[in-house]
N, C-alpha and C positions, 0 to 999 in steps of 0.2 A: 761705774758706767755700765749701761746696758741693763740695770736693774738687778735684783737679787735672784739668783738662780739656785734652786735647791735640787739636790740629787734624790730623785724619787725611788731609785733602786730598780731592780728588774720587774717587768710586768708579770703579774701572777694571774692565772686563770682560775676564776671562782666557779667551780662546777655547780654549786648550788644555784647560782644565778642563771646558768645557761641550760639547766636540765629541762625546764618547761618549754623553752623554744625548740630544743631538740626533739622533745616528745611531740610537739605540734607538727614539726617537719616530717617526722616518721609517720604520724597519723595521716597527714595529707598525702604522703607518698603511697601508703597502703590503700587509702581510699581511692586514689587515682587508679591504682592497679586493679582494685576490685571493680570500679566503674568500667574500666576498659574491658575487663573480663566479662561483665554482664552484657556490655554492648556487643562483644564478639559473639556471645551466645545468642543474643537476639537476632543478629545478622546471619547466623549460620544454624538455624534450627535443625536442618537436615543432618549436618555433621554431628551435632550434639546428640541427636536422637540415635544415630548409629552407635556412637560411643557408649551412650547409656544402655542400649540393648546388649552390646557386647559385655559390659560390666555385669548386667543382670544375668546374662547367660553363664558367665563364669561363676557367679555366686550360686546359681541354681545347680550347676554342675558339681561344685564343691560340696554343697549341702545335700543334694538328693541324687547325685549321679548324672550321667549323660543322657539317659533315656528321655526325661521330660523335654530337654532341649532338642534332641533329635526329632521327637514327635512334633514339636512346634515348627521346626524347620521343614519337616516333611509336609505338614498341612499348609504352611505358607507357600512352599514351592509348588505344591499341587494347585493351589488357588491361583497363583500367578500363571502357571502353565495353561490352565483352563481359560483364564481371562484372556491370555494372548491369542488363543485359538478362536474363542467365541466372539470377542469384540476387539480385534487388533487396532481399530481406529481410536479407541480410548486408551488402550494399554500403552501404546507407544508414547504419547505425550505425558501421561501420568507417571509411568515407571521408567521406560527406556530413556526418554529425553532428559528427565530429571537426573537420572544416574549419570548420564553422559555429561551433563552440565557440571555436576559435582566433580567428576573425574577430570575433565578438561580444565576446570578452574585451578585445580592444584597441580596437575601434571604438565600443563602447557602455559597458561597465562600468568599465574602468580609466580611460578618458578622462573620464568624468563622476563618478568616485568621490568625489573630494575635495569638490566643491560639494554632492553628494547627502548626504554624511555631515554636513556643516555645517548644511545646511537642515533635516535631520531631527533634529538634536541628538545624533547618535550619535558625533560627534567631540568631543574634549576639548582644553582649553587649560590648561596648567599653567606658570606663571611665564613666560608669553609664548610658550611652545612648543606647537605644535598637534600632537596625536596622533590618528591615524586607525586605525580597524579595518583589518586587512590582508586583501586578497583572496588566498586560498591557491590556488584553481584555479577554472576555468570550464569546464563541459561542457554540451553541448546535446543535445536530442532533437528530434523533429519539432515539438514544441509547447512545450517547457519548457527554460529555461536554468537550470542548477544552479550557483549561485555560492557556493563554499565560503569562509567568512569566519572569521578569527580575531578574536574580540571583544577589546575593551580590558578591562583589569582592572576589576572592579566591575560589568560589564555582564552581563545574563542574557538568556535567550531571550525572555521577555515584553517586554523593552525593545525588541526588534526586531519582535516580533509586532504591537505596537500601532502601529508605523510602516509596516505592510505596504502599506496603500493609498497612502501618500505615496511609498514606494519604487517601487511599481508605476507611479504617474504620472510619477515622475522618469525612469524608464528605459523608458517607453513600453510597459509590459506590461499585460495584462488584469487580472492579479492577482499578488500576491506573498504567499507563505506561508513559514513557517520550519520547518525540520526539524532535529532534533538529530543529532549525530554520535556513534555509540556509542563509548564510551571516550575521548571528547574533550570534556571539560566546558567548554573555552575556545573551542570551535568550533561553528559551526552552518552549515546550508546554506539559502540563500535560493532558493526555487523561483519563478522568474518565468514566469508563464504567458503566452507570447507569442501564442498562438492557442488557442481552446478546441475540442478535438476532440469534446467531449461534447454539442454542440448538435444533432447528428444521431443518429437511432436506430442501434444497433449490431446488425448481423446475427449470427445464432447461429454459433458456431464449430463446425467439424467435430469431432465427439466423438473423443477419443483412444481407441485400442484397444491395450491395456487403459487404463482411466482412471487418471490420476495422482491418487490419493486424497489425497495430501499437498499438492497444488497444482492444483485444478481450474480450467481457464480459463473464467471466467464473465462477465468484464466487460472493458471498455477503460478504462485509466487516463488521467488528464489529460495524461500525458506521451506518449500515443499508443500505449503498449505494452499487451499483454494482461495483465490483472490476474488473479492466481490466488488461490483461497481453499482453505484446508486443511479437509478434512472428516473424515478418519481421525484419531481422537483429539481431536475438537473438537465443540462444540455451537455453533449459530448462532442468534442472535436477530435478527429482521428487524422493524424499527419504521418505520412510515410512515402518513401520512394516507390517506384514501380517494382512490384515483386516483394515488397516488405511485409505484406500480410494484412492489408486493409480489409480484404474480404474475410479473413479469419475473425477480425474484430466484429464486423457487421453480422456475420452468421453466428458467432458466439452469443451475441445479444439476442438475435432472433430465436436461437435454440432455447435460451433461458426464458424467453417470453412465450414460448409455444403453447403452454397450458393455458395461459391467460388469453392468447389469441383464440384458442378453441372455445373457451367459455365466454368470449366477447367482453372480457375485462380490459383487453388491450386491442387497439387497432394500429396496424402498421400502414402508413402511407409512404410508399416507396417511390423515389424519384431517381431514375438511373439514366443520366444523359448520355451514357456510353452505349446506347442502343439496347440496353437490357442484358448485356453480357454477364454481369455479375449476379443480378438479382432475379432474373427471369425464371430460374428453376423453382423458386418458391412463390411464384406469382399467385397461386391459389390461396396462400396464407395472408395476402395483403388485402386490406379493405380498398385501397386505391393503389394503382401502379401505372406510372407514366414513364416512358423511356424515349430517348431521343433517337435521331437518325431516321432516314427514310429509305426503304428498300430500293426505290428507283432513282436515288441520288437527287431527289428534288429538294425544294426549299424546306429548311428546318423551322421556319417561323411558326408553323402551327404547333409544333411541339414546345417551343419556347413559351408560347401563350398558355399552353396546358400546364407547364411548370409554374407559371405565375398564378394560374387559377387555383391549383392545388394549395399553394402557400396562402393565397388570399382566403380560401375556404377555411384553412386552419386558423387564420386570424379571426374569421367570423365566429368559429366555435369559441375561441379565446374570449372574444368580447361578450358573447352570451353568458359564458361561465363567470366572467368577472361580475356581471350584473347580478347573477344568482348567488354568488358567494360573498359579495361585498357585505361586510359587517357580520357575517356568520361563521366563516372559516378562513384560515390563512393558507391552507393547503388542500387541494382537491383530493377527494377519496374516490378512486375509480369504482364504477358500478357498470352493470350491463347496459344501462341507459346512457350513462356518461362515462365511457371507458377512457383509459389513458391513451392518448394519441401520440404515437411515435413517428415523427417525420424523418425518414432515413434518406439522405442525399448522398449518393455515391459519386464523387468528384464534384465537390462544391464549387470549384473554380469555373466549371462549365456554366454555372448560373450567375456567378459574380464578376467574372473577368472575360470570359471567352464568348459571351452571347452576342448575337448579331442584332436582334431587334431591340432598338433603343427603348421603346415603350415597355416591352416585356422586361428588359433589364431594370428599368426604373421600378416597375411593379414588384419584381422579385426582390430587389434590394430593400424596398420599403417594407414588404411583408416579412422578410427574414429579420430585419432589425426589430420589428414589433414582436415577433415570436421569441427572439432571443432575449429581449429585455423584459417581456411581460408574461410569456407563456408558461414558465416553469410552475408557478404556484397554482395554475388552473388545469394542470394535467395535459399540457401540450409540450412535449419535449422534442428537441431537434438533435439528430445525430448526423453530423456532416463529416465526410472524408475528403481529404485534399492532399495533394503532393507537395505544394509549395506554400509555406505559411506566411509569406511576406504580406505586409499590409496592402500593397497594391493589388494583391491577388484576393485576399480575404480581409477586408477592412474591419469586420466585426469579430475577430478572433478572441478579443478580450471578453466577449460576452459569454463565452463557453467556460463554465466553472470547472469542468473536468476535461483535461486534455491528455490524449493518448498519443505518445510519440514512438513510432516504429523506426526502423532503420531509415536514416536520411543521408544525403550525400555531402552536406555541408555542416561543419561544427556550429555555424551561426544559427542554424535551424533549431538547435537545442534551446538557446536563449529566447528565440522568437516564439517558441511554443510553450516552454516550461518556465521561462523567466530568467532574469539575469542571475548568474551564479549557479544555475542548476547543473551545468556540466562540471564545475569545480566540486560539486557535492556528489558526483558519481554518475550522473545521467549522460553517459557517453554513447548516445544513440547513433552517432556517426561511425562508431567502431563496432556496431552489431554485425556479426557474420551474416553474409547474404544467404548462407545455408541454413539459417534458423528463422524462417519467416514466422511472424506472429510474436516474436520477442519485442517487448515495448517497455517504455517507462511511462507510468501514469502519474500525472500531477493534478493536484486539486487545490483550489483556492483555500488559503489558510493553513496548508500543510507545506512546510519548507522543503521537504525531500520527496523526490519522486520514487514510486515503488517499481521495481523491476519485475516483470511478469512475462509469461508466454500464454497467449490466447489459444483456445482449443482449435484444433484443425477439423473443420466440418467438411467432409468429403461430399461428392455428388450423391453417393449412396445414402449418406446421412441425411442430406436434404430431401431425397425421395422419401425416406422413412418419416421425416418430420411432416411432410405434406400429407402422407397417407394417414398418419396418426392424429394430426391436429388441425388440418384444414377443413374437414367436412362441416364443422359447426361454426366456422368463422364466417360471420355474415358480412357481405359487402355493403359499403355505404351507398345506398340508393340515391338517385338524383332527387333533390328536394329535401333530403334528410337533414340538411344543415339549415337551421332556422335563421332567417334574416334578422339583422339587428334593426330594431325600429328606431 
């Protein structure tokens, strides 16, 4: 019953049969280790270079004595010392910051990475195995450490943004914000602010000659570097509470444009509905300047009509350039005959919401809508400043591709200006200290994170100097200079 069962005896291991599989396993393990070592070298060329130089120095010392090594060290040290004194601007990022990044990568971030990930809940444990996000690279500037991280499957940038303050506290930083990596959906960059360079006012930068209209130097970034803003082919919306520094933004732009104004490559058409209080000091630099208010307390209707006329004149220029450029170019190139026209409006709400003359308001709204939707490509840019970014105050705010958010009084203003989720990604403009006017977050269409900067502080004396240096050759737009559209 149950069939014939035979006792096969004890199981014997035939080494001859398992030798090849064991060899293959060992070879695979060795190959994997070698591949990992090669990948480690490729990712850390700086560290490998240092180790290689040390080994070469030891070999030379043993073979030929210490004098050759000391001579090379002396020459290299002298070269670095001379470089640091002659051109500190290039020495710091090439030498100092790279060395700082290597040092902080090992002494701060990689050393404390595992407990930091566990404490913040960014590590995962599956079947008893712990998985950690991986540090791809670490680089440093004067005030920011950039830690590039490869996230674990299932993680998103908001998961890290919500832990920003905890990560900053863990690694001894002032703040921590997240930045996306273009083309790398599984990676992000953690910006650890080790010191805040924006607590002190920023002196005006020397105007470039000619101005770089695609990247005007107007502010200092929190990484300590000059931050540039594009004006050619763009419109700028400036939002901020009273005393937040809207004047700093406007004058930083004018300062950066001053050489172009002198050479007639740029014309500023200034509209200051607040009676000229902010912009009047630089009136000689403006091709057109209209301000509101009447000295005798009379009717403001005449000024409102002038506001409408200036904007309609800009539309006329826009139409003429469209006809000239159609089929020939997609972006206007400024010349002395056809300069970049920058329409600066200080307190945009005075033209869109608080105006009394209904006909003038209709004309202003129509002209502004046309300029904002069609003026960028033909070299007519609008820079508008406003305190309240709500739709009922400025209905066309979405037509500004670049938005500058200074200190505001309501957290909701962040989303209204920079978009939903901007505050969660670190743009806490409602928490900006009122003792730091000019600190702002700059958002651009297509860029998910806002950049934190501080605009230069242009004093009355600086404005006087600008007028003296750059106004004499700025030609005013004479009546009849705008060709009518046939």
